[in-house]
N, CA, C and O atoms as a DFTB+ gen file, in Angstrom:
352 C
 N C O
     1  1      16.624      47.908     -59.587
     2  2      15.189      48.228     -59.952
     3  2      14.602      47.128     -60.865
     4  3      15.168      46.853     -61.923
     5  1      13.593      46.563     -60.511
     6  2      12.952      45.405     -61.402
     7  2      12.490      45.992     -62.695
     8  3      12.034      47.132     -62.780
     9  1      12.626      45.151     -63.721
    10  2      12.217      45.409     -65.069
    11  2      10.591      45.000     -65.172
    12  3      10.022      44.236     -64.393
    13  1      10.064      45.588     -66.150
    14  2       8.693      45.118     -66.364
    15  2       8.693      44.477     -67.726
    16  3       9.244      44.976     -68.706
    17  1       7.962      43.206     -67.719
    18  2       7.966      42.328     -68.957
    19  2       6.513      42.140     -69.293
    20  3       5.658      41.889     -68.444
    21  1       6.269      42.283     -70.653
    22  2       5.002      41.843     -71.166
    23  2       5.283      40.585     -71.988
    24  3       6.191      40.569     -72.820
    25  1       4.526      39.570     -71.757
    26  2       4.740      38.310     -72.491
    27  2       3.360      38.190     -73.187
    28  3       2.285      38.173     -72.589
    29  1       3.538      38.106     -74.584
    30  2       2.345      37.968     -75.468
    31  2       2.440      36.606     -76.086
    32  3       3.508      36.115     -76.451
    33  1       1.305      36.036     -76.185
    34  2       1.237      34.534     -76.650
    35  2      -0.088      34.292     -77.388
    36  3      -1.100      34.926     -77.092
    37  1      -0.061      33.344     -78.373
    38  2      -1.173      32.901     -78.969
    39  2      -1.223      31.345     -78.933
    40  3      -1.968      30.711     -78.186
    41  1      -0.331      30.788     -79.840
    42  2      -0.348      29.302     -79.870
    43  2       0.602      28.619     -78.981
    44  3       0.361      27.484     -78.570
    45  1       1.689      29.268     -78.659
    46  2       2.815      28.783     -77.787
    47  2       2.594      29.160     -76.324
    48  3       3.553      29.596     -75.687
    49  1       1.408      29.025     -75.752
    50  2       1.002      29.429     -74.456
    51  2       1.873      28.868     -73.372
    52  3       2.367      29.626     -72.538
    53  1       2.101      27.462     -73.344
    54  2       2.808      26.816     -72.374
    55  2       4.147      27.301     -72.213
    56  3       4.592      27.428     -71.073
    57  1       4.799      27.570     -73.151
    58  2       6.087      28.007     -73.129
    59  2       6.121      29.535     -72.752
    60  3       7.092      29.970     -72.133
    61  1       5.183      30.275     -73.077
    62  2       5.009      31.612     -72.585
    63  2       4.802      31.832     -71.258
    64  3       5.248      32.830     -70.692
    65  1       4.036      30.816     -70.601
    66  2       3.604      30.881     -69.170
    67  2       4.837      30.401     -68.353
    68  3       5.117      30.888     -67.257
    69  1       5.565      29.405     -68.958
    70  2       6.935      28.849     -68.285
    71  2       7.798      30.107     -68.121
    72  3       8.265      30.398     -67.020
    73  1       8.030      30.919     -69.312
    74  2       8.993      31.918     -69.287
    75  2       8.598      33.027     -68.295
    76  3       9.434      33.534     -67.547
    77  1       7.291      33.394     -68.308
    78  2       6.809      34.421     -67.344
    79  2       7.095      33.943     -65.833
    80  3       7.557      34.754     -65.030
    81  1       6.841      32.737     -65.489
    82  2       7.110      32.227     -64.230
    83  2       8.692      32.390     -63.967
    84  3       9.089      32.828     -62.888
    85  1       9.451      32.074     -64.848
    86  2      10.899      32.266     -64.709
    87  2      11.382      33.646     -64.370
    88  3      12.322      33.838     -63.599
    89  1      10.701      34.615     -64.978
    90  2      11.042      35.991     -64.794
    91  2      10.718      36.377     -63.406
    92  3      11.375      37.255     -62.846
    93  1       9.724      35.758     -62.812
    94  2       9.454      36.145     -61.422
    95  2      10.604      35.835     -60.551
    96  3      10.854      36.520     -59.559
    97  1      11.350      34.753     -60.926
    98  2      12.459      34.518     -60.015
    99  2      13.577      35.534     -60.000
   100  3      14.421      35.568     -59.104
   101  1      13.548      36.372     -61.045
   102  2      14.539      37.455     -60.998
   103  2      13.964      38.686     -60.330
   104  3      14.567      39.753     -60.445
   105  1      12.879      38.611     -59.663
   106  2      12.182      39.765     -58.986
   107  2      11.696      40.812     -59.948
   108  3      11.645      41.994     -59.609
   109  1      11.319      40.376     -61.211
   110  2      10.820      41.356     -62.271
   111  2       9.331      41.176     -62.122
   112  3       8.778      40.248     -61.532
   113  1       8.753      42.201     -62.744
   114  2       7.338      42.301     -62.925
   115  2       6.946      41.759     -64.329
   116  3       7.623      42.003     -65.328
   117  1       5.818      41.010     -64.347
   118  2       5.314      40.308     -65.480
   119  2       3.862      40.389     -65.772
   120  3       3.059      40.154     -64.869
   121  1       3.483      40.689     -66.910
   122  2       2.004      40.658     -67.273
   123  2       1.939      39.662     -68.607
   124  3       2.873      39.656     -69.409
   125  1       0.862      38.892     -68.766
   126  2       0.793      38.106     -69.874
   127  2      -0.480      38.570     -70.692
   128  3      -1.557      38.845     -70.163
   129  1      -0.229      38.619     -71.998
   130  2      -1.306      39.029     -72.878
   131  2      -1.589      37.791     -73.750
   132  3      -0.726      37.279     -74.462
   133  1      -2.779      37.372     -73.652
   134  2      -3.157      36.105     -74.477
   135  2      -3.945      36.594     -75.714
   136  3      -5.025      37.170     -75.584
   137  1      -3.362      36.345     -76.952
   138  2      -4.100      36.863     -78.056
   139  2      -5.053      35.626     -78.634
   140  3      -4.959      35.121     -79.753
   141  1      -5.819      35.336     -77.781
   142  2      -6.769      34.256     -78.023
   143  2      -7.932      34.281     -77.096
   144  3      -7.710      34.834     -76.018
   145  1      -9.090      33.813     -77.281
   146  2     -10.254      33.934     -76.373
   147  2     -10.232      32.934     -75.177
   148  3     -10.991      33.016     -74.212
   149  1      -9.260      31.967     -75.354
   150  2      -9.102      30.994     -74.160
   151  2      -7.735      30.444     -74.035
   152  3      -6.864      30.615     -74.887
   153  1      -7.578      29.762     -72.916
   154  2      -6.296      29.014     -72.733
   155  2      -6.244      27.776     -73.579
   156  3      -7.287      27.138     -73.726
   157  1      -5.344      27.448     -74.041
   158  2      -5.102      26.139     -74.869
   159  2      -5.401      25.082     -73.975
   160  3      -5.263      25.238     -72.761
   161  1      -5.858      23.865     -74.543
   162  2      -6.248      22.624     -73.922
   163  2      -4.937      21.803     -73.734
   164  3      -4.940      20.796     -73.027
   165  1      -3.884      22.214     -74.333
   166  2      -2.644      21.583     -74.340
   167  2      -2.248      21.246     -72.778
   168  3      -2.363      22.132     -71.931
   169  1      -1.837      20.099     -72.471
   170  2      -1.494      19.776     -71.054
   171  2      -0.360      20.602     -70.459
   172  3      -0.419      20.959     -69.283
   173  1       0.656      20.912     -71.230
   174  2       1.688      21.910     -70.577
   175  2       1.064      23.223     -70.373
   176  3       1.242      23.760     -69.279
   177  1       0.318      23.854     -71.316
   178  2      -0.396      25.072     -71.115
   179  2      -1.214      25.096     -69.896
   180  3      -1.129      26.030     -69.098
   181  1      -2.049      24.043     -69.716
   182  2      -2.933      24.106     -68.607
   183  2      -2.157      24.002     -67.272
   184  3      -2.497      24.703     -66.319
   185  1      -1.167      23.176     -67.193
   186  2      -0.387      22.904     -66.046
   187  2       0.369      24.352     -65.699
   188  3       0.354      24.798     -64.552
   189  1       0.958      24.966     -66.678
   190  2       1.771      26.256     -66.444
   191  2       0.754      27.397     -66.086
   192  3       1.076      28.306     -65.321
   193  1      -0.390      27.321     -66.623
   194  2      -1.552      28.323     -66.445
   195  2      -1.947      28.255     -64.897
   196  3      -2.078      29.269     -64.211
   197  1      -2.103      27.102     -64.476
   198  2      -2.407      26.930     -62.990
   199  2      -1.405      27.519     -62.075
   200  3      -1.741      28.046     -61.015
   201  1      -0.094      27.429     -62.500
   202  2       0.980      28.016     -61.703
   203  2       0.912      29.545     -61.917
   204  3       1.145      30.277     -60.955
   205  1       0.623      30.038     -63.054
   206  2       0.524      31.514     -63.305
   207  2      -0.467      32.032     -62.395
   208  3      -0.236      33.045     -61.735
   209  1      -1.709      31.313     -62.306
   210  2      -2.738      31.812     -61.480
   211  2      -2.380      31.835     -60.000
   212  3      -2.672      32.736     -59.214
   213  1      -1.717      30.737     -59.733
   214  2      -1.235      30.599     -58.111
   215  2      -0.314      31.693     -57.839
   216  3      -0.411      32.211     -56.726
   217  1       0.599      32.158     -58.678
   218  2       1.576      33.264     -58.517
   219  2       0.911      34.650     -58.732
   220  3       1.535      35.679     -58.470
   221  1      -0.326      34.670     -59.197
   222  2      -1.006      35.972     -59.198
   223  2      -0.485      36.786     -60.348
   224  3      -0.558      38.011     -60.251
   225  1       0.050      36.226     -61.461
   226  2       0.464      37.013     -62.618
   227  2      -0.704      37.595     -63.315
   228  3      -1.645      36.852     -63.595
   229  1      -0.736      38.856     -63.623
   230  2      -1.940      39.385     -64.374
   231  2      -2.005      38.855     -65.701
   232  3      -1.024      38.890     -66.442
   233  1      -3.179      38.333     -66.068
   234  2      -3.357      37.689     -67.492
   235  2      -4.544      38.537     -68.180
   236  3      -5.621      38.755     -67.625
   237  1      -4.192      38.983     -69.467
   238  2      -5.211      39.826     -70.152
   239  2      -5.482      39.006     -71.497
   240  3      -4.606      38.372     -72.086
   241  1      -6.682      39.095     -71.863
   242  2      -7.180      38.409     -73.128
   243  2      -7.542      39.493     -74.200
   244  3      -8.209      40.498     -73.957
   245  1      -7.060      39.186     -75.309
   246  2      -7.464      40.015     -76.610
   247  2      -7.667      39.100     -77.799
   248  3      -6.777      38.310     -78.115
   249  1      -8.645      39.167     -78.375
   250  2      -9.998      39.650     -78.067
   251  2     -10.680      38.629     -77.068
   252  3     -10.290      37.470     -76.925
   253  1     -11.666      39.156     -76.444
   254  2     -12.392      38.248     -75.511
   255  2     -13.369      38.937     -74.849
   256  3     -13.803      40.010     -75.269
   257  1     -13.824      38.309     -73.658
   258  2     -14.945      38.836     -72.940
   259  2     -14.358      39.148     -71.462
   260  3     -13.208      38.816     -71.172
   261  1     -15.182      39.779     -70.579
   262  2     -14.724      40.028     -69.330
   263  2     -13.552      40.957     -69.250
   264  3     -13.746      42.123     -69.594
   265  1     -12.336      40.589     -68.833
   266  2     -11.219      41.496     -68.598
   267  2     -10.444      41.693     -69.996
   268  3      -9.267      42.051     -70.040
   269  1     -11.125      41.459     -70.984
   270  2     -10.512      41.682     -72.438
   271  2     -10.133      43.013     -72.668
   272  3     -10.798      43.936     -72.197
   273  1      -9.120      43.203     -73.351
   274  2      -8.601      44.507     -73.853
   275  2      -8.986      44.752     -75.255
   276  3      -9.130      43.868     -76.100
   277  1      -9.149      46.074     -75.449
   278  2      -9.363      46.585     -76.702
   279  2      -7.979      46.711     -77.520
   280  3      -6.948      46.708     -76.848
   281  1      -7.891      46.810     -78.783
   282  2      -6.582      46.897     -79.545
   283  2      -5.931      48.157     -79.042
   284  3      -4.711      48.146     -78.874
   285  1      -6.621      49.229     -78.788
   286  2      -6.024      50.503     -78.443
   287  2      -5.417      50.242     -76.988
   288  3      -4.250      50.520     -76.714
   289  1      -6.250      49.726     -76.151
   290  2      -5.604      49.614     -74.734
   291  2      -4.549      48.629     -74.618
   292  3      -3.718      48.691     -73.711
   293  1      -4.551      47.641     -75.582
   294  2      -3.483      46.711     -75.597
   295  2      -2.209      47.420     -76.073
   296  3      -1.166      47.255     -75.440
   297  1      -2.248      48.174     -77.122
   298  2      -1.128      48.781     -77.624
   299  2      -0.577      50.008     -76.697
   300  3       0.614      50.317     -76.711
   301  1      -1.445      50.611     -75.973
   302  2      -1.139      51.666     -75.003
   303  2      -0.458      51.002     -73.780
   304  3       0.494      51.549     -73.224
   305  1      -0.939      49.869     -73.391
   306  2      -0.297      49.182     -72.124
   307  2       0.982      48.732     -72.443
   308  3       1.808      48.710     -71.530
   309  1       1.359      48.314     -73.724
   310  2       2.616      47.738     -73.956
   311  2       3.683      48.867     -73.890
   312  3       4.859      48.555     -73.701
   313  1       3.318      50.162     -74.038
   314  2       4.318      51.159     -74.000
   315  2       5.014      51.217     -72.559
   316  3       6.148      51.668     -72.401
   317  1       4.255      50.741     -71.576
   318  2       4.700      50.849     -70.133
   319  2       5.729      49.925     -69.825
   320  3       6.296      50.034     -68.738
   321  1       6.090      48.937     -70.702
   322  2       6.983      47.818     -70.338
   323  2       8.475      48.023     -70.906
   324  3       8.681      48.552     -71.998
   325  1       9.425      47.585     -70.117
   326  2      10.802      47.653     -70.507
   327  2      11.072      46.765     -71.659
   328  3      11.859      47.147     -72.526
   329  1      10.454      45.543     -71.751
   330  2      10.698      44.660     -72.811
   331  2       9.403      43.690     -73.041
   332  3       8.749      43.233     -72.103
   333  1       9.152      43.463     -74.286
   334  2       8.034      42.680     -74.739
   335  2       8.507      41.397     -75.322
   336  3       9.301      41.424     -76.262
   337  1       8.060      40.241     -74.815
   338  2       8.484      39.003     -75.345
   339  2       7.354      38.432     -76.081
   340  3       6.269      38.439     -75.501
   341  1       7.423      37.940     -77.256
   342  2       6.461      37.292     -78.070
   343  2       6.652      35.806     -78.309
   344  3       7.704      35.344     -78.750
   345  1       5.474      35.000     -77.964
   346  2       5.402      33.661     -78.180
   347  2       4.349      33.402     -78.933
   348  3       3.302      33.160     -78.334
   349  1       4.347      33.383     -80.356
   350  2       3.265      33.228     -81.223
   351  2       3.242      31.782     -81.662
   352  3       2.373      31.386     -82.438
């Protein structure tokens, strides 16, 4: 049975995206929560984010616009994961 992972990131986005992509190799389910309004302009973060989008990994932003989560929705959604990984 695949595990469900939540990957939360703020400043170490490139590393968080890389780990999320690696978890897919184990046939696990991954969702990324970015605690920032935008993706970092860092080269590694940009490159990894393109791969995240290509693999269709769900990415949520808090706070932000569009598909942004409220704090309550963020905390409630984290309860449904087997493990939460933090890259702050």
